[in-house]
C-alpha positions in Angstrom: 96.2 -230.9 190.6 94.7 -233.3 193.1 96.6 -233.3 196.4 97.5 -229.6 196.3 94.2 -228.3 197.5 94.9 -228.4 201.2 97.0 -225.4 202.3 98.9 -227.5 204.8 100.3 -229.4 201.9 101.7 -226.5 199.9 102.6 -223.7 202.4 106.2 -222.8 202.7 108.1 -223.6 205.8 110.0 -220.6 207.2 112.0 -222.2 210.0 109.4 -221.7 212.7 109.2 -225.4 213.6 108.4 -224.9 217.3 105.7 -222.4 216.7 104.2 -224.5 213.9 104.2 -227.6 216.1 102.4 -225.7 218.9 99.8 -224.4 216.5 99.3 -227.9 215.0 98.9 -229.5 218.4 96.4 -226.8 219.4 94.2 -227.5 216.3 94.5 -231.3 216.7 93.6 -231.0 220.4 90.5 -229.0 219.6 89.4 -231.6 217.0 89.9 -234.4 219.5 87.8 -232.6 222.1 85.0 -231.8 219.7 85.0 -235.4 218.3 84.8 -236.9 221.8 82.1 -234.5 222.9 79.9 -235.2 219.8 80.3 -238.9 219.9 81.5 -241.8 222.1 84.8 -241.3 223.9 85.9 -244.8 222.8 87.8 -244.3 219.5 87.0 -247.9 218.4 83.3 -246.8 218.3 83.8 -243.2 217.3 85.5 -243.1 213.8 85.9 -239.3 213.9 87.7 -239.5 217.2 89.8 -242.4 216.0 90.9 -240.4 213.0 91.7 -237.4 215.1 93.9 -239.4 217.5 95.7 -241.1 214.6 96.4 -237.7 213.1 97.7 -236.5 216.5 100.0 -239.5 216.7 101.3 -238.9 213.2 102.2 -235.3 214.3 104.0 -236.8 217.3 101.7 -235.3 219.8 102.5 -236.6 223.3 100.0 -239.2 224.7 99.3 -236.9 227.7 98.1 -234.2 225.4 95.8 -236.6 223.6 94.4 -237.8 226.9 93.9 -234.3 228.2 92.0 -233.3 225.0 89.7 -236.3 225.4 89.1 -235.6 229.1 88.4 -232.0 228.3 85.3 -233.1 226.4 83.7 -234.2 229.7 84.3 -230.8 231.4 81.3 -228.5 231.2 83.3 -225.4 230.5 80.5 -223.6 228.7 82.5 -223.8 225.5 80.4 -225.2 222.7 82.4 -225.3 219.5 80.6 -224.7 216.3 81.9 -225.7 212.8 81.6 -222.7 210.4 82.8 -222.5 206.8 83.9 -219.3 205.2 84.5 -218.7 201.5 86.1 -216.0 199.5 88.7 -214.8 197.0 92.3 -213.8 197.9 95.1 -212.1 196.0 95.0 -212.8 192.2 91.4 -214.1 192.6 92.4 -217.4 194.2 89.4 -219.2 195.6 89.7 -220.0 199.3 87.6 -222.1 201.7 88.2 -221.9 205.4 86.9 -224.4 207.9 86.7 -223.2 211.5 85.9 -224.6 215.0 84.9 -221.7 217.2 83.2 -220.9 220.4 82.6 -217.3 219.3 81.4 -216.9 215.8 81.3 -213.1 215.9 85.0 -213.0 216.8 85.9 -215.5 214.1 83.9 -213.8 211.4 85.4 -210.4 212.3 88.9 -211.8 212.2 88.6 -213.5 208.9 86.9 -210.6 207.3 89.7 -208.3 208.4 92.4 -210.6 207.0 90.6 -210.7 203.6 90.2 -206.9 203.6 93.9 -206.2 204.6 95.2 -208.5 201.8 93.1 -207.2 199.0 90.7 -210.1 199.0 86.9 -210.5 199.3 85.0 -212.6 201.8 82.0 -214.0 200.1 78.8 -215.9 201.0 78.5 -219.6 201.2 78.8 -221.0 197.7 80.7 -218.1 196.3 83.9 -220.1 196.1 83.0 -223.7 196.8 81.6 -224.2 193.2 85.3 -224.3 192.2 85.8 -227.4 194.2 84.6 -231.0 194.7 84.4 -232.5 198.2 86.2 -235.8 198.5 87.1 -238.2 201.3 90.9 -238.2 201.4 93.0 -240.6 203.5 96.8 -240.1 203.7 99.3 -242.8 204.7 103.0 -242.7 205.1 104.8 -244.7 202.4 106.7 -246.6 205.1 103.5 -248.3 206.2 102.9 -250.4 203.1 104.2 -251.1 199.6 102.8 -249.4 196.5 101.4 -252.6 195.1 99.7 -253.5 198.3 98.1 -250.1 198.8 96.7 -249.9 195.3 95.2 -253.4 195.7 93.9 -252.6 199.1 92.4 -249.3 198.0 90.5 -251.0 195.2 89.2 -253.7 197.5 88.2 -251.0 200.0 86.0 -249.2 197.5 88.2 -246.1 196.9 87.9 -244.1 193.7 91.6 -243.3 193.2 95.0 -243.9 194.9 97.9 -241.4 194.3 101.6 -241.8 195.1 103.1 -238.6 196.4 106.7 -237.8 197.4 106.4 -239.3 200.9 102.7 -240.5 201.1 99.9 -242.4 199.5 96.7 -240.4 199.1 93.5 -242.3 198.7 90.4 -240.6 197.4 86.8 -241.8 197.8 83.2 -240.5 198.1 82.9 -238.4 201.2 80.0 -240.5 202.5 82.2 -243.6 202.3 85.3 -242.3 204.0 85.0 -244.2 207.2 83.8 -247.4 205.4 86.9 -247.3 203.2 89.1 -246.4 206.2 87.8 -249.4 208.2 88.8 -251.7 205.4 92.3 -250.1 205.1 92.8 -250.7 208.9 93.0 -254.4 208.3 96.6 -253.9 207.1 97.4 -250.4 208.2 97.7 -249.1 211.8 99.0 -245.6 211.3 97.3 -242.9 209.2 98.6 -239.3 208.7 95.0 -238.0 208.2 91.5 -238.9 207.3 89.5 -235.9 206.2 86.8 -234.7 203.9 88.7 -232.1 201.8 87.8 -229.6 199.1 89.6 -230.6 195.9 89.8 -227.8 193.2 88.1 -228.4 189.8 90.2 -225.6 188.1 93.4 -224.1 189.4 94.5 -220.5 189.4 98.1 -220.3 188.4 100.2 -217.5 189.7 103.9 -216.7 189.1 106.5 -217.4 191.8 107.1 -213.8 192.4 103.5 -213.2 193.3 103.3 -216.4 195.4 104.8 -214.7 198.5 101.8 -212.3 198.6 99.3 -215.2 198.5 101.5 -217.2 200.9 101.4 -214.4 203.5 97.7 -214.1 203.2 97.0 -217.8 203.6 99.5 -218.0 206.5 97.8 -215.2 208.3 94.5 -217.0 208.0 96.2 -220.2 209.2 97.5 -218.4 212.3 94.0 -217.6 213.5 93.2 -219.8 216.5 89.8 -220.7 215.2 90.9 -221.8 211.7 91.2 -225.6 211.3 91.7 -226.1 207.6 92.3 -224.0 204.5 91.7 -225.1 200.9 92.6 -223.1 197.8 92.8 -223.6 194.0 96.2 -221.8 194.0 98.9 -223.3 191.8 102.4 -222.0 191.3 103.4 -221.7 187.6 106.3 -224.0 186.7 
């Protein structure tokens, strides 16, 4: 089911709000720093940085944190972050794609391999799991920003492929190469965005029972807790 590929959208909350917020801020700060380092520090010119800042604001990250993350990009700390993707299969053969930003790929690879092994999974090579997914540009907007009629009309005019209504959000799908073109057109009526990301959307889901979900949940949360992991995608679906 579209919209349930991103682990952040389906993981269970276990009352660890402060810890979760700190982890979210850390990941958002890293993305802001990398986006500013790879492009212009002006978000009006750098769409990746603009999207990262908008996501940080949606997560209620303080302005000082955002400013520090941008400023950090100018500091020659010797930390060059590298984007590395890992693929594999977890409990009940669920396909998993992990996107990381790391300054030590040996550490990251070792940590992720250990997590897979301890949870009965298998870390594979690139392409081993990703053939179960399609990459799409996905833009998420809070429903309070715009009416349903307006967003559907705007999405069509912007060149999006699909627009979904979720419980609290609108989710606009487009070709990954067009994501910032579509986003720019959406910005004519919308100021605040929850996220603007190229995500892996599953082609086929692996359904598991609710009693087995906790095992998969613990595995995915352990991955998510790794400091180098930015995003996790899975074709896991809980049986109704």
